[in-house]
C-alpha positions in Angstrom: 46.6 -121.8 -65.0 49.2 -124.6 -64.2 49.8 -125.9 -67.5 47.9 -129.3 -68.2 50.6 -131.2 -70.3 50.8 -134.8 -71.2 52.3 -137.5 -68.9 55.5 -137.5 -70.5 56.1 -133.7 -70.0 55.0 -131.8 -67.0 55.9 -129.9 -63.8 53.9 -132.5 -61.6 54.0 -136.4 -60.7 55.4 -137.0 -64.5 59.0 -137.9 -63.6 60.8 -138.0 -60.2 64.1 -138.2 -61.6 63.7 -135.0 -64.5 66.6 -132.1 -65.1 64.9 -128.9 -65.0 64.9 -127.0 -68.5 62.7 -123.6 -67.7 59.2 -122.7 -66.5 55.9 -122.7 -67.2 54.6 -119.6 -68.8 52.9 -117.2 -66.5 52.7 -120.0 -63.5 56.2 -120.1 -61.6 56.0 -123.9 -62.7 59.0 -125.5 -63.1 58.8 -127.9 -66.5 61.2 -130.6 -67.1 62.9 -132.9 -69.7 63.4 -136.6 -68.9 66.7 -137.9 -68.0 67.2 -141.6 -66.7 66.7 -142.4 -63.1 69.1 -144.3 -60.8 66.7 -146.4 -59.0 64.9 -149.0 -61.0 61.7 -147.3 -60.4 60.0 -144.1 -60.0 59.7 -142.8 -56.4 58.0 -139.6 -55.0 60.4 -137.9 -52.3 63.2 -137.1 -55.0 60.5 -135.4 -57.5 58.9 -133.6 -54.8 62.5 -132.0 -53.9 63.3 -131.2 -57.6 59.9 -129.8 -58.4 59.1 -127.7 -55.3 62.7 -126.8 -54.7 62.8 -127.8 -51.1 61.4 -130.6 -49.1 57.4 -130.7 -49.4 55.2 -132.3 -45.9 52.0 -133.3 -45.9 49.2 -132.2 -43.6 45.9 -134.6 -43.7 42.9 -132.8 -43.1 39.5 -134.7 -42.3 36.5 -132.4 -44.2 34.0 -134.7 -42.3 33.2 -136.4 -45.1 31.1 -139.5 -45.5 31.0 -142.4 -48.0 27.9 -144.5 -50.5 28.8 -147.6 -48.3 28.5 -146.4 -45.4 25.1 -143.8 -45.4 23.0 -146.9 -47.5 23.1 -145.2 -50.5 25.0 -148.1 -52.3 25.7 -150.2 -49.4 26.2 -150.3 -45.3 29.3 -151.3 -43.0 31.9 -149.7 -45.3 34.7 -151.7 -47.7 35.5 -154.5 -45.6 39.0 -153.0 -45.3 37.9 -149.5 -44.2 38.0 -148.6 -40.4 35.7 -146.1 -39.1 37.8 -143.3 -39.6 37.4 -143.8 -43.0 41.3 -144.3 -43.5 42.0 -141.0 -42.3 42.5 -138.8 -38.9 38.9 -138.6 -37.9 39.9 -135.3 -36.2 36.9 -133.7 -36.9 35.3 -135.5 -34.0 37.4 -134.6 -31.9 36.1 -131.0 -32.3 38.6 -129.5 -34.6 37.5 -127.9 -37.5 39.3 -127.5 -40.9 41.1 -124.4 -40.2 42.2 -125.4 -36.8 43.0 -128.9 -38.1 45.3 -127.2 -40.8 47.2 -124.4 -38.5 48.0 -127.3 -36.3 49.4 -129.3 -39.3 51.2 -126.3 -40.6 53.2 -125.5 -37.0 53.8 -129.2 -36.6 55.8 -129.0 -40.4 57.4 -125.5 -39.4 59.0 -127.0 -36.4 60.3 -129.7 -38.0 61.3 -127.7 -41.2 60.5 -124.0 -40.7 61.4 -123.4 -45.0 59.5 -126.7 -45.9 56.2 -126.6 -48.2 52.9 -128.1 -47.3 50.5 -130.2 -49.3 47.2 -130.3 -47.7 45.7 -133.8 -47.8 42.0 -134.2 -47.8 42.0 -137.8 -46.5 38.8 -139.0 -44.6 36.7 -140.7 -46.5 35.7 -139.5 -49.8 36.1 -135.7 -50.1 33.7 -135.3 -53.2 30.9 -137.0 -51.5 29.6 -134.0 -49.6 26.7 -131.7 -49.1 26.5 -129.1 -52.2 28.6 -125.9 -51.3 31.2 -128.1 -48.5 33.8 -128.4 -50.7 34.2 -124.6 -51.6 34.3 -124.0 -48.1 37.2 -126.2 -47.2 38.8 -124.6 -50.3 38.1 -121.5 -49.2 39.3 -122.5 -45.7 42.8 -123.3 -47.2 42.9 -120.3 -50.0 44.4 -117.7 -47.7 47.5 -120.3 -47.1 48.1 -121.0 -50.2 51.6 -120.6 -51.8 51.6 -117.1 -54.2 52.9 -118.2 -57.7 55.3 -121.0 -56.3 56.9 -118.7 -54.0 56.6 -120.6 -50.1 56.2 -118.4 -47.1 55.7 -118.7 -43.4 52.4 -117.5 -44.6 51.5 -118.9 -47.1 52.8 -122.6 -47.0 50.6 -124.4 -49.2 52.2 -125.8 -52.8 49.8 -128.4 -53.4 46.3 -129.8 -52.6 45.4 -133.6 -52.4 41.8 -134.8 -52.1 41.0 -138.0 -51.7 37.7 -139.8 -53.0 36.1 -142.9 -54.5 35.9 -142.7 -58.2 31.9 -142.9 -58.2 31.3 -140.0 -56.3 33.0 -137.0 -58.3 30.3 -134.6 -59.6 31.2 -132.5 -62.6 30.0 -129.6 -60.3 33.1 -130.5 -58.1 35.5 -131.2 -60.5 35.3 -127.5 -62.2 35.2 -126.3 -58.6 38.9 -128.1 -58.1 39.9 -127.3 -61.9 39.1 -123.2 -61.1 41.3 -124.1 -57.7 43.9 -125.7 -59.6 44.7 -122.1 -61.3 46.3 -120.9 -58.2 48.4 -124.5 -56.7 48.2 -127.8 -58.1 45.3 -129.8 -57.1 45.7 -133.8 -57.7 43.2 -136.6 -57.4 43.7 -139.5 -54.9 41.0 -141.7 -56.6 40.6 -145.7 -55.1 40.9 -148.4 -57.9 41.8 -151.2 -55.6 41.6 -154.4 -57.9 40.5 -154.5 -61.5 38.3 -157.3 -60.6 34.5 -156.4 -60.4 33.4 -159.5 -58.8 36.0 -158.7 -55.6 35.5 -155.3 -55.4 31.7 -156.1 -55.0 32.7 -159.2 -52.6 34.3 -156.7 -50.7 31.6 -154.4 -50.7 33.4 -151.9 -52.8 30.5 -151.5 -55.0 32.2 -149.4 -57.6 33.4 -150.8 -61.0 36.4 -151.0 -62.8 34.5 -149.0 -65.9 33.9 -146.2 -63.3 37.1 -145.6 -62.2 38.4 -145.0 -65.9 35.9 -142.5 -66.6 36.4 -140.9 -63.2 40.4 -140.6 -64.4 39.2 -139.4 -68.2 37.3 -136.6 -66.8 39.9 -135.3 -64.1 42.4 -135.2 -66.9 39.8 -134.0 -69.2 40.0 -130.6 -66.5 43.7 -130.9 -66.5 44.1 -132.8 -62.8 46.4 -135.2 -61.9 45.3 -138.6 -60.8 46.7 -140.8 -58.1 45.6 -144.4 -58.8 45.3 -146.5 -55.3 45.8 -150.7 -55.5 45.4 -153.3 -52.6 47.7 -156.3 -53.2 46.4 -159.4 -51.5 42.8 -159.2 -51.3 40.7 -162.5 -51.3 40.5 -164.1 -54.6 42.7 -161.2 -56.4 46.4 -163.1 -56.4 49.3 -162.8 -58.3 47.7 -162.1 -61.5 45.2 -159.6 -60.1 48.0 -157.8 -59.4 49.4 -157.7 -62.6 46.1 -157.0 -64.4 45.2 -154.0 -61.5 48.9 -152.4 -62.4 47.9 -152.8 -66.1 44.4 -150.8 -65.6 46.3 -147.8 -64.1 49.1 -147.5 -66.2 46.6 -147.5 -69.3 43.9 -145.1 -67.5 47.1 -142.8 -67.4 47.2 -142.1 -63.8 49.9 -139.6 -63.3 51.0 -141.7 -60.3 50.4 -144.5 -58.1 49.8 -145.8 -54.6 50.1 -149.2 -53.8 50.4 -151.6 -50.4 49.5 -154.8 -49.1 46.3 -155.9 -48.0 45.9 -154.9 -44.4 43.6 -156.4 -41.5 42.7 -153.6 -39.0 40.7 -153.4 -35.6 36.8 -152.1 -36.3 36.8 -153.4 -40.2 34.9 -156.1 -41.6 38.2 -158.3 -42.3 39.1 -158.3 -39.0 36.2 -160.6 -38.3 37.2 -162.7 -41.2 40.9 -163.0 -39.9 39.9 -163.5 -36.6 37.6 -166.8 -37.7 40.8 -168.2 -39.5 38.7 -166.8 -43.2 41.1 -164.7 -44.5 45.3 -164.9 -45.0 47.6 -161.8 -45.6 50.8 -162.1 -47.8 54.6 -162.5 -46.5 56.8 -159.9 -47.3 58.6 -162.3 -49.2 55.6 -163.1 -51.4 54.4 -159.1 -51.4 57.9 -158.2 -53.0 57.3 -160.3 -55.8 54.2 -159.6 -56.8 55.0 -155.8 -56.0 57.9 -156.2 -58.4 55.7 -157.8 -60.8 53.4 -154.9 -60.4 55.9 -152.0 -60.7 57.4 -153.4 -64.0 53.7 -153.2 -65.8 53.3 -149.9 -64.7 54.1 -146.8 -67.5 57.8 -145.9 -67.1 56.7 -142.3 -66.1 54.1 -142.7 -63.0 55.6 -141.6 -60.0 54.8 -144.2 -56.8 53.6 -142.5 -54.3 53.8 -145.2 -51.9 54.8 -149.0 -52.2 53.7 -150.8 -48.8 51.2 -149.2 -46.0 52.0 -149.0 -42.2 48.9 -148.7 -39.2 49.4 -147.5 -35.7 50.2 -150.8 -33.8 47.4 -150.8 -31.6 45.1 -151.1 -35.0 46.9 -153.7 -37.0 46.4 -157.1 -36.6 48.1 -158.8 -39.8 50.1 -158.9 -41.1 52.7 -157.9 -38.4 56.2 -158.6 -40.4 58.2 -155.8 -38.1 59.8 -154.4 -41.4 60.2 -150.9 -42.1 59.5 -149.4 -45.6 62.7 -148.7 -46.3 63.2 -152.2 -46.3 60.6 -153.1 -48.7 62.1 -150.6 -51.1 65.3 -151.8 -50.8 64.3 -155.6 -51.1 62.0 -154.5 -54.7 65.1 -152.8 -55.7 67.2 -155.9 -55.3 64.1 -158.2 -56.8 64.2 -155.9 -60.3 67.7 -155.9 -60.8 67.7 -160.0 -60.1 65.8 -159.9 -62.5 67.0 -157.3 -64.7 63.7 -155.5 -65.0 62.5 -151.9 -63.9 59.3 -150.3 -63.6 57.9 -150.0 -67.5 59.7 -153.4 -68.4 56.3 -155.3 -68.7 54.0 -152.1 -70.0 52.1 -152.5 -73.0 49.6 -149.1 -74.2 46.5 -150.6 -75.3 43.7 -150.2 -72.7 41.4 -153.2 -73.4 
């Protein structure tokens, strides 16, 4: 199976700027030893290229999942920032099943890059919050397209599977199933923390706790599954100190990677109504970069930043409308860290409190 390794050494989401050293025993997985990164923070694309030896592209899939905040198990109406597609594609409601979505996505990637690898990304809603047997059905659809021992071909381009879910909706049976699947290709879990403040998680109808997030990360790691923690900066009541505490929680929890972006107000969300009434403010770009620099300084140096800003279709986005490309945010973050003389991990501490 793919080797389970500590964060300081491994083959997936450990270090985006590492030097090849060999291959994991019997797996085809590349191992690395650290070398100093040229940037002040670790980004995903260089790591993907070096790890898989080729460009890798994500294909988002809608498996027909739902959410305990929508069906009444925990709440109604969803998280205040989440739209009716569950932050996903909504493709299943158009009649496209998983197999059709996957084939369309692979064909789209192939037109752009015929030699590229593919990550199957179960994105919409909470993908471990499904009827018994549904997750196994979805994985069975993916299985015939998995790369064999890391070798990509047009017939088998899938190099990894990513599963987005809530930290309070992960039964052990789902983790065991995913751990077994990870014997063939790496699997990582994308878990939403959003903020480390339980009061704010309650106020925005998120309805899970920091403790539940930490427990989910721990159970994933026990099975050799890697975790990507998700955070939102600028939630109402959170503030700059809240952003710092959230980064510290993600770092100390041992997440392999991190996604972070600013609060975006989208159509068909509960935040949209608050924003229209003038009861919700969003961050300007300059403030976000300042908070983001604080956040990055508090991450573990080995964590990979999968995302440092968000984007949304123009017809969905209400605020903020910066008119700034994500690469510009990356450039400004690099400049701010240089101005401070800091880098990712400069303010990191290792004790989880």
